[in-house]
C-alpha positions in Angstrom: 87.8 93.3 111.5 86.4 96.4 113.6 85.3 95.5 116.9 83.4 97.8 119.4 82.7 97.0 123.6 82.0 99.7 125.6 86.0 101.1 126.4 87.5 100.7 123.3 86.9 101.3 119.0 89.4 98.9 117.2 89.6 97.5 113.9 92.3 95.5 112.9 93.3 94.6 109.4 95.5 92.7 107.3 97.3 94.8 105.2 101.0 92.8 104.9 101.4 93.3 101.4 102.2 96.9 102.2 104.6 97.4 103.7 104.9 100.7 106.5 105.7 103.7 103.7 102.9 102.5 101.0 100.4 103.0 103.9 99.0 106.3 105.4 95.7 106.2 108.5 94.5 110.1 108.5 91.5 110.9 110.8 89.5 113.1 109.4 86.2 115.1 111.0 84.5 111.8 112.1 85.9 108.7 110.0 89.3 106.9 110.2 91.0 106.7 106.0 93.1 103.9 106.2 95.0 104.0 102.1 97.4 101.5 101.5 99.4 101.5 98.1 102.2 100.1 96.5 103.6 101.1 93.0 103.3 99.0 90.4 106.2 96.0 90.5 107.2 92.3 88.8 106.1 89.1 90.2 106.3 85.2 88.6 103.0 86.5 86.3 104.3 90.2 84.7 103.6 92.8 87.0 101.6 93.9 89.9 100.3 97.1 91.4 97.7 96.3 94.5 95.7 100.0 96.1 93.0 99.6 98.6 91.2 102.8 100.4 89.1 101.7 104.0 86.8 104.2 105.8 85.2 103.7 109.6 82.9 105.8 110.9 84.6 106.9 114.9 82.2 107.0 117.4 80.9 109.6 118.8 82.5 108.9 122.4 86.0 108.0 121.7 88.5 110.1 121.6 90.6 110.7 120.0 93.7 112.4 121.2 94.5 108.9 122.7 95.0 106.9 119.9 97.1 104.4 118.6 97.4 103.1 115.4 100.7 100.0 115.3 101.8 97.4 112.6 103.5 94.3 114.2 106.3 91.9 112.1 103.1 89.8 110.3 101.4 92.8 108.3 98.5 93.2 110.6 97.8 96.6 111.5 95.9 98.1 114.5 93.7 100.7 115.2 92.5 101.8 118.0 91.4 104.3 121.0 89.2 104.6 124.2 86.0 105.5 124.9 85.3 108.4 126.6 82.9 106.9 129.4 79.0 109.3 128.3 78.3 111.1 131.8 75.0 109.8 133.5 73.7 112.9 135.0 
């Protein structure tokens, strides 16, 4: 889920199948890249591995220095950055 309102840009992703060390969040130019991968492990039916890549364009007015990223106990990753008010001259 991506939300962009007047003062904030927020991405919320359900990553409950990944542990914190399986996740990486990078800002490259005007994009945020979220990557999750866990190595093959055994489950009831055999072996399974999971991987995902997500790329989102950041709005131009997001303050990249003030971006926060957190992971809740129930596996919800929240990435958010405040928007800089545009100067109306």
